[in-house]
DOMAR-743377 format. One record per residue (C-alpha): residue number from 1; x, y, z; residue in one letter; chain. Coordinates in pm, 1 decimal, padded with zeros to 6 digits. Layout:
N
    i        xx        yy        zz  aa  ch
  NUM         X         Y         Z   A   A
...
This chain:
179
    i        xx        yy        zz  aa  ch
    1   05175.1  -08258.6  -07584.2   M   A
    2   05213.2  -08254.0  -07961.6   S   A
    3   05508.9  -08369.2  -08165.9   T   A
    4   05627.7  -08090.0  -08393.6   I   A
    5   05995.4  -08181.3  -08440.6   N   A
    6   06119.5  -07827.8  -08372.7   K   A
    7   06427.3  -07745.1  -08167.5   V   A
    8   06473.0  -07446.7  -07937.4   A   A
    9   06749.4  -07303.5  -07722.3   I   A
   10   06661.1  -07083.9  -07425.0   V   A
   11   06951.6  -06907.8  -07254.7   T   A
   12   06932.6  -06845.0  -06882.2   G   A
   13   06671.7  -07116.2  -06840.6   S   A
   14   06767.3  -07290.4  -06516.1   A   A
   15   06504.7  -07080.4  -06338.7   G   A
   16   06268.8  -06786.1  -06359.4   G   A
   17   06128.3  -06660.3  -06687.3   L   A
   18   06376.0  -06861.7  -06896.2   G   A
   19   06265.7  -07185.0  -06733.1   K   A
   20   05900.5  -07094.4  -06789.9   A   A
   21   05968.1  -07023.2  -07158.3   I   A
   22   06158.8  -07350.6  -07197.6   A   A
   23   05883.5  -07546.3  -07020.3   L   A
   24   05616.7  -07398.8  -07247.9   R   A
   25   05818.7  -07483.5  -07559.9   L   A
   26   05878.3  -07837.8  -07436.0   A   A
   27   05511.1  -07876.7  -07345.2   H   A
   28   05424.8  -07765.9  -07699.4   N   A
   29   05644.8  -08041.5  -07845.8   G   A
   30   05978.6  -07871.5  -07897.9   F   A
   31   06305.4  -08042.6  -07819.2   S   A
   32   06472.1  -07792.0  -07587.7   V   A
   33   06831.7  -07718.9  -07497.6   M   A
   34   06820.6  -07544.8  -07162.2   I   A
   35   07117.4  -07327.1  -07078.0   H   A
   36   07260.5  -07146.5  -06778.2   D   A
   37   07588.8  -07052.0  -06616.2   I   A
   38   07474.6  -07212.2  -06287.4   N   A
   39   07552.2  -07583.4  -06328.7   K   A
   40   07375.1  -07700.5  -06011.3   D   A
   41   07050.3  -07519.5  -06092.5   A   A
   42   07070.6  -07635.3  -06454.0   L   A
   43   07117.8  -08000.3  -06352.0   T   A
   44   06811.2  -07979.7  -06126.6   K   A
   45   06603.1  -07815.1  -06399.1   T   A
   46   06708.9  -08073.7  -06657.6   L   A
   47   06593.3  -08349.3  -06423.1   Q   A
   48   06253.1  -08178.0  -06394.6   E   A
   49   06227.0  -08172.9  -06775.9   F   A
   50   06328.1  -08539.0  -06799.6   K   A
   51   06078.2  -08634.2  -06526.7   D   A
   52   05803.1  -08474.6  -06739.4   K   A
   53   05919.1  -08675.8  -07040.8   G   A
   54   06042.0  -08373.9  -07235.4   Y   A
   55   06307.3  -08419.2  -07503.9   D   A
   56   06571.1  -08193.4  -07355.8   S   A
   57   06934.5  -08150.7  -07270.9   D   A
   58   07142.0  -07894.1  -07085.2   A   A
   59   07440.7  -07678.4  -07167.6   F   A
   60   07646.5  -07490.4  -06909.5   V   A
   61   07782.4  -07171.5  -07058.5   G   A
   62   07842.1  -06799.1  -07031.5   D   A
   63   07642.9  -06591.4  -07283.0   V   A
   64   07897.5  -06311.3  -07262.4   S   A
   65   08152.9  -06536.0  -07434.1   K   A
   66   08106.7  -06564.2  -07809.5   K   A
   67   08276.6  -06905.5  -07814.5   S   A
   68   08027.1  -07037.9  -07555.1   D   A
   69   07732.9  -06919.9  -07766.2   Q   A
   70   07879.2  -07085.9  -08075.9   E   A
   71   07939.9  -07408.6  -07882.0   K   A
   72   07583.6  -07395.3  -07743.7   L   A
   73   07440.7  -07389.2  -08096.4   V   A
   74   07686.0  -07654.9  -08218.7   Q   A
   75   07605.4  -07887.8  -07927.2   T   A
   76   07231.5  -07839.1  -07980.2   T   A
   77   07256.5  -07927.9  -08349.1   V   A
   78   07473.0  -08232.0  -08268.0   E   A
   79   07212.1  -08348.2  -08014.3   K   A
   80   06884.9  -08264.8  -08192.9   F   A
   81   06987.7  -08232.9  -08559.4   G   A
   82   06884.2  -07871.3  -08619.2   R   A
   83   06783.8  -07537.9  -08464.6   L   A
   84   06452.8  -07356.8  -08516.0   D   A
   85   06421.6  -07106.9  -08229.5   V   A
   86   06683.5  -06922.7  -08024.3   F   A
   87   06564.5  -06729.5  -07718.5   V   A
   88   06813.8  -06476.1  -07582.2   N   A
   89   06674.3  -06470.5  -07229.9   N   A
   90   06980.7  -06466.3  -07001.6   A   A
   91   07029.0  -06135.0  -06825.8   G   A
   92   07116.7  -05964.5  -06502.6   I   A
   93   06998.7  -05650.8  -06326.9   E   A
   94   07219.1  -05377.8  -06189.9   A   A
   95   07030.8  -05195.0  -05914.3   V   A
   96   07317.1  -04976.6  -05799.7   T   A
   97   07241.6  -04605.0  -05830.5   P   A
   98   07400.4  -04466.9  -06147.0   F   A
   99   07632.9  -04234.5  -05956.7   I   A
  100   07770.1  -04528.4  -05755.3   D   A
  101   07803.8  -04804.6  -06013.7   I   A
  102   08151.5  -04949.8  -06035.6   E   A
  103   08331.5  -05042.4  -06355.7   E   A
  104   08312.0  -05418.5  -06294.0   D   A
  105   07933.8  -05415.2  -06237.6   E   A
  106   07877.4  -05193.8  -06542.0   L   A
  107   08091.2  -05417.4  -06762.5   K   A
  108   07924.3  -05736.7  -06638.8   K   A
  109   07575.7  -05597.1  -06707.3   C   A
  110   07665.2  -05494.8  -07063.5   F   A
  111   07860.3  -05815.8  -07127.1   D   A
  112   07565.9  -06037.7  -07035.5   I   A
  113   07266.1  -05832.3  -07146.0   N   A
  114   07399.3  -05675.7  -07466.1   V   A
  115   07699.6  -05875.9  -07584.4   F   A
  116   07524.0  -06200.0  -07490.5   G   A
  117   07228.4  -06104.2  -07708.7   T   A
  118   07455.8  -06012.9  -07999.7   V   A
  119   07660.3  -06334.2  -07972.2   F   A
  120   07350.7  -06553.6  -07940.0   G   A
  121   07186.8  -06385.9  -08237.8   T   A
  122   07500.3  -06429.0  -08448.4   Q   A
  123   07539.6  -06796.7  -08359.8   A   A
  124   07173.4  -06875.2  -08429.7   A   A
  125   07161.1  -06680.1  -08758.1   A   A
  126   07473.9  -06856.1  -08884.9   K   A
  127   07313.3  -07192.3  -08807.4   Q   A
  128   06990.2  -07100.2  -08986.1   F   A
  129   07193.3  -07002.6  -09293.3   I   A
  130   07399.1  -07321.6  -09271.7   K   A
  131   07092.8  -07546.9  -09253.5   Q   A
  132   06915.7  -07347.9  -09530.3   H   A
  133   06611.2  -07282.4  -09317.0   S   A
  134   06444.9  -06989.6  -09154.3   K   A
  135   06425.2  -06968.9  -08780.7   G   A
  136   06313.6  -06742.5  -08499.2   K   A
  137   06537.1  -06535.1  -08274.1   I   A
  138   06361.6  -06392.1  -07971.6   I   A
  139   06537.6  -06133.9  -07756.8   N   A
  140   06387.6  -06097.4  -07410.2   A   A
  141   06379.1  -05733.5  -07318.0   C   A
  142   06197.8  -05552.9  -07038.4   S   A
  143   05978.6  -05250.9  -06987.9   I   A
  144   06314.7  -05100.8  -06882.8   A   A
  145   06406.8  -05116.6  -07250.8   G   A
  146   06129.3  -04866.7  -07323.5   Q   A
  147   06160.2  -04640.4  -07017.6   E   A
  148   06431.7  -04559.8  -06767.2   S   A
  149   06402.5  -04605.9  -06392.3   Y   A
  150   06596.1  -04422.3  -06124.1   T   A
  151   06745.9  -04728.5  -05954.3   M   A
  152   06786.7  -04921.0  -06280.6   L   A
  153   06978.0  -04670.2  -06494.7   G   A
  154   07245.7  -04912.9  -06609.2   T   A
  155   07002.5  -05201.6  -06650.6   Y   A
  156   06770.8  -04974.9  -06851.1   S   A
  157   07060.8  -04875.2  -07076.2   A   A
  158   07137.4  -05240.1  -07151.2   T   A
  159   06772.1  -05319.0  -07219.3   K   A
  160   06743.5  -05011.4  -07444.0   H   A
  161   07029.9  -05167.7  -07641.1   A   A
  162   06847.8  -05503.0  -07660.8   V   A
  163   06530.5  -05325.0  -07773.4   W   A
  164   06734.5  -05149.7  -08042.2   S   A
  165   06879.1  -05484.4  -08154.3   L   A
  166   06522.1  -05613.4  -08187.9   N   A
  167   06437.7  -05317.1  -08409.4   M   A
  168   06754.1  -05369.4  -08614.6   F   A
  169   06668.2  -05735.0  -08671.0   Q   A
  170   06315.8  -05647.4  -08782.2   A   A
  171   06419.3  -05362.1  -09011.2   L   A
  172   06727.3  -05513.3  -09170.6   Y   A
  173   06624.6  -05878.7  -09191.5   K   A
  174   06908.2  -06084.7  -09053.0   I   A
  175   06974.9  -06364.2  -09306.7   P   A
  176   06812.6  -06691.7  -09210.3   G   A
  177   06565.1  -06539.0  -08966.7   Q   A
  178   06193.2  -06574.9  -09028.9   Q   A
  179   05976.2  -06265.0  -08983.9   Y   A
């Protein structure tokens, strides 16, 4: 493990792909703020990081709430002194057939997958500008962002939006982000 004095946030990192991303960053010497809405799973994951000797902390929050994303970045900077990488990983799948999806499920999927990505990107970019440094924003997408699948119509629509946000960030150079 090397010491590189970089700080990363990974949303939705109490388990699955987010946890794997956070573990790799920590293994590579990053200080990592792990994040999830599931407090119990997050507490267990944080203990695993601490047991490995990783410089880490945890933040319980809801990516679909702009104020939670702003507080996540603020808390990370208070704890570690800066922010270098923000990984928008949190997401949910909707596997209900398109014809049957209910309003609440549709809203929840867009709130987390799309609005969460927007709010995380905004919070990170504002911090990069504030600290006068460039940083990286990584938006986890899915092959469903490139193609649509019969049982994943709504999920595919949200991931198409995330893919489009990735293209927007690359084409229009969000201030403070390194390319």
